[in-house]
KEKE-3310 file (N, C-alpha, C; in steps of 0.2 Angstrom, whole numbers, plus 5000, padded with zeros to 4 digits):
npx = (5431:5429:5438:5450:5465:5483:5486:5474:5469:5480:5478:5466:5467:5476:5468:5458:5467:5471:5458:5450:5439:5430:5413:5402:5398:5409:5420:5427:5437:5427:5420:5418:5426:5437:5442:5446:5457:5466:5468:5474:5485:5492:5493:5502:5513:5516:5518:5530:5538:5539:5545:5541:5528:5523:5512:5514:5526:5521:5510:5519:5526:5515:5511:5509:5513:5513:5504:5504:5488:5475:5469:5476:5488:5488:5488:5491:5487:5496:5493:5480:5477:5468:5464:5470:5464:5461:5445:5430:5417:5402:5391:5376:5372:5360:5358:5361:5369:5380:5397:5405:5417:5418:5407:5399:5400:5394:5380:5363:5359:5356:5372:5387:5395:5410:5421:5424:5437:5442:5453:5465:5469:5456:5448:5451:5450:5457:5469:5467:5453:5448:5444:5450:5461:5474:5477:5478)
npy = (5637:5650:5657:5669:5667:5665:5651:5644:5647:5640:5627:5624:5624:5614:5604:5604:5601:5588:5581:5584:5578:5575:5573:5587:5589:5586:5593:5602:5605:5607:5614:5602:5592:5601:5605:5593:5588:5599:5594:5582:5584:5592:5583:5574:5582:5583:5570:5567:5576:5571:5559:5546:5534:5532:5535:5544:5551:5558:5566:5574:5581:5588:5596:5613:5615:5623:5626:5631:5633:5633:5644:5651:5653:5640:5634:5621:5622:5619:5616:5610:5604:5610:5616:5631:5644:5655:5663:5663:5673:5674:5682:5676:5674:5679:5669:5678:5688:5683:5683:5678:5672:5665:5657:5643:5627:5631:5632:5638:5642:5650:5655:5657:5672:5682:5679:5686:5688:5684:5686:5675:5678:5685:5675:5666:5660:5668:5659:5659:5658:5647:5637:5625:5616:5613:5624:5635)
npz = (5738:5733:5739:5740:5737:5732:5734:5735:5722:5715:5719:5715:5701:5700:5704:5694:5683:5686:5686:5673:5667:5675:5682:5683:5697:5704:5701:5709:5723:5734:5750:5762:5755:5751:5762:5768:5758:5763:5776:5774:5767:5777:5787:5781:5780:5794:5798:5790:5796:5808:5805:5806:5809:5822:5835:5847:5843:5831:5837:5846:5835:5830:5838:5841:5827:5812:5796:5781:5773:5760:5764:5771:5785:5797:5814:5825:5840:5855:5868:5869:5857:5847:5832:5825:5816:5802:5799:5788:5781:5772:5760:5753:5737:5724:5709:5698:5703:5706:5703:5688:5688:5700:5700:5705:5698:5688:5689:5690:5704:5720:5729:5738:5739:5737:5749:5765:5775:5792:5804:5811:5824:5829:5827:5837:5854:5869:5878:5892:5892:5887:5894:5897:5907:5903:5896:5903)
capx = (5433:5428:5443:5455:5473:5487:5487:5469:5470:5484:5475:5459:5471:5479:5463:5456:5471:5470:5451:5446:5433:5425:5406:5401:5398:5415:5425:5431:5437:5425:5417:5421:5431:5442:5445:5449:5463:5471:5469:5477:5492:5495:5495:5507:5518:5518:5522:5537:5543:5539:5549:5538:5520:5522:5507:5518:5530:5517:5507:5524:5528:5510:5509:5512:5514:5511:5504:5501:5483:5473:5465:5481:5491:5484:5492:5489:5488:5499:5489:5473:5476:5464:5467:5468:5464:5456:5438:5428:5409:5400:5384:5372:5369:5356:5362:5362:5373:5386:5402:5407:5424:5417:5400:5399:5397:5390:5373:5360:5357:5361:5378:5391:5399:5417:5422:5428:5442:5442:5460:5465:5469:5450:5444:5453:5448:5462:5470:5464:5446:5446:5441:5454:5466:5480:5479:5479)
capy = (5638:5656:5661:5673:5667:5661:5645:5641:5646:5635:5620:5623:5623:5608:5599:5604:5597:5580:5579:5587:5575:5574:5575:5594:5590:5584:5596:5607:5602:5612:5612:5596:5589:5605:5604:5586:5589:5602:5590:5576:5587:5594:5576:5571:5586:5582:5563:5568:5579:5565:5554:5540:5533:5532:5540:5549:5555:5562:5571:5579:5584:5592:5602:5619:5614:5627:5624:5635:5631:5637:5649:5655:5649:5637:5631:5617:5624:5613:5613:5607:5601:5613:5620:5639:5646:5661:5661:5668:5674:5676:5683:5671:5679:5676:5668:5684:5693:5679:5684:5673:5668:5661:5654:5637:5621:5634:5631:5645:5642:5653:5653:5661:5677:5683:5679:5691:5685:5685:5684:5669:5681:5687:5669:5663:5662:5668:5653:5659:5659:5641:5632:5620:5618:5613:5630:5641)
capz = (5731:5731:5744:5733:5738:5727:5736:5733:5715:5713:5721:5710:5694:5700:5705:5687:5679:5687:5686:5669:5664:5682:5682:5686:5704:5707:5698:5712:5730:5739:5756:5766:5751:5751:5769:5768:5755:5767:5781:5773:5766:5783:5791:5778:5782:5800:5798:5788:5800:5814:5804:5809:5810:5830:5837:5851:5839:5827:5842:5847:5829:5828:5843:5839:5821:5808:5790:5775:5770:5754:5766:5776:5789:5803:5818:5830:5847:5859:5874:5868:5850:5843:5826:5826:5809:5801:5797:5782:5781:5765:5758:5750:5732:5719:5703:5693:5706:5707:5698:5683:5690:5705:5699:5707:5695:5681:5689:5691:5711:5726:5731:5742:5736:5739:5757:5770:5780:5799:5806:5816:5830:5830:5828:5843:5861:5873:5882:5899:5892:5884:5901:5897:5912:5900:5892:5908)
cpx = (5432:5434:5449:5462:5476:5487:5480:5468:5474:5482:5470:5462:5473:5474:5460:5460:5471:5463:5448:5440:5428:5418:5406:5401:5404:5421:5430:5432:5435:5422:5422:5427:5439:5446:5448:5456:5468:5473:5475:5484:5495:5497:5501:5514:5521:5521:5529:5541:5544:5544:5548:5531:5519:5518:5510:5522:5526:5513:5512:5525:5521:5509:5513:5515:5510:5510:5501:5495:5481:5470:5469:5484:5486:5489:5488:5491:5490:5495:5484:5471:5470:5467:5465:5468:5459:5450:5436:5420:5408:5393:5381:5369:5365:5360:5365:5367:5380:5392:5404:5412:5423:5410:5402:5395:5393:5382:5370:5356:5360:5366:5382:5396:5407:5417:5425:5432:5442:5449:5459:5465:5461:5446:5446:5452:5456:5464:5467:5456:5443:5443:5446:5460:5473:5482:5480:5486)
cpy = (5645:5660:5663:5673:5663:5654:5641:5641:5641:5628:5619:5621:5615:5602:5598:5600:5590:5577:5582:5584:5573:5576:5583:5594:5589:5588:5601:5604:5607:5609:5607:5593:5595:5606:5597:5587:5593:5598:5585:5578:5589:5588:5573:5574:5584:5575:5563:5571:5575:5560:5547:5540:5531:5537:5546:5553:5560:5568:5576:5584:5589:5597:5608:5620:5620:5625:5630:5632:5635:5644:5654:5650:5646:5634:5626:5618:5618:5610:5610:5604:5604:5617:5628:5641:5651:5659:5666:5667:5677:5678:5678:5676:5675:5675:5673:5689:5689:5681:5678:5669:5665:5657:5646:5632:5624:5634:5637:5643:5647:5651:5658:5666:5677:5683:5685:5688:5689:5682:5679:5672:5682:5681:5665:5665:5663:5662:5653:5658:5652:5636:5625:5621:5617:5619:5636:5643)
cpz = (5730:5736:5739:5736:5733:5729:5734:5725:5712:5714:5717:5703:5694:5700:5698:5682:5679:5686:5679:5667:5670:5680:5686:5693:5707:5704:5702:5719:5735:5745:5760:5762:5751:5757:5771:5764:5759:5773:5780:5771:5773:5787:5788:5780:5789:5801:5795:5792:5807:5812:5805:5809:5818:5832:5842:5847:5834:5832:5844:5841:5828:5832:5841:5832:5817:5801:5785:5771:5764:5757:5771:5781:5795:5807:5823:5837:5852:5864:5874:5862:5847:5838:5827:5818:5808:5799:5790:5784:5774:5764:5753:5744:5727:5713:5699:5696:5707:5701:5694:5686:5697:5706:5700:5701:5688:5683:5692:5699:5715:5728:5734:5737:5738:5746:5760:5774:5788:5801:5811:5823:5833:5831:5835:5850:5865:5877:5888:5898:5888:5889:5900:5902:5909:5897:5898:5908)
residu = (MET:THR:ILE:ASP:THR:PRO:GLU:ASN:LYS:ALA:ARG:LEU:GLN:GLU:TRP:ARG:THR:HIS:TYR:PRO:ASP:ALA:PRO:VAL:SER:TYR:ARG:TYR:PRO:ASP:GLY:ALA:CYS:GLY:ARG:ALA:VAL:ASN:ALA:VAL:LEU:TRP:ALA:GLY:ASP:VAL:ILE:ASN:ARG:ALA:GLY:SER:LEU:ASP:THR:ASP:LYS:ILE:ILE:LYS:ALA:TRP:GLU:GLY:ALA:LYS:PHE:LYS:SER:VAL:TRP:GLY:GLU:VAL:GLU:MET:ARG:ALA:CYS:ASP:HIS:GLN:ILE:GLN:THR:PRO:GLY:PHE:VAL:SER:GLU:ILE:LEU:GLU:PRO:ASP:LYS:ILE:PRO:ALA:ASP:ILE:ARG:TYR:TRP:GLY:MET:ASP:ILE:PRO:TYR:ILE:GLY:ARG:PRO:THR:ARG:ILE:SER:LEU:GLN:ASP:MET:SER:ALA:PRO:LEU:THR:GLU:THR:GLY:ASN:LYS:HIS:CYS:ALA)
# end
């Protein structure tokens, strides 16, 4: 929810448009729900490109596939089918230190502050260090 990208802002606005009357705890696609939304959209993109629901065709289409998620471009590494993605770290802030525009649910509980992005390149192990014989 706190990732400051145009894609994330658009996704949050779209979510709020579709679920304006949802209980407070369901107003944002945060955490696992947010990741699930991206996963389903990416899977749909791959299935469309595969042109089939055939498992082998989907696997072939997904190997090396890139997708623009709300946190940046992600890629499915072809040799071992591991997602390559940027990462984020955040400081947990006391309620009075959380900027109003990212205050989660409007509740007065400690929550994450603005995240710092770690590039995909800095998050990924070199292929020779994965231990996977298919990536050597």
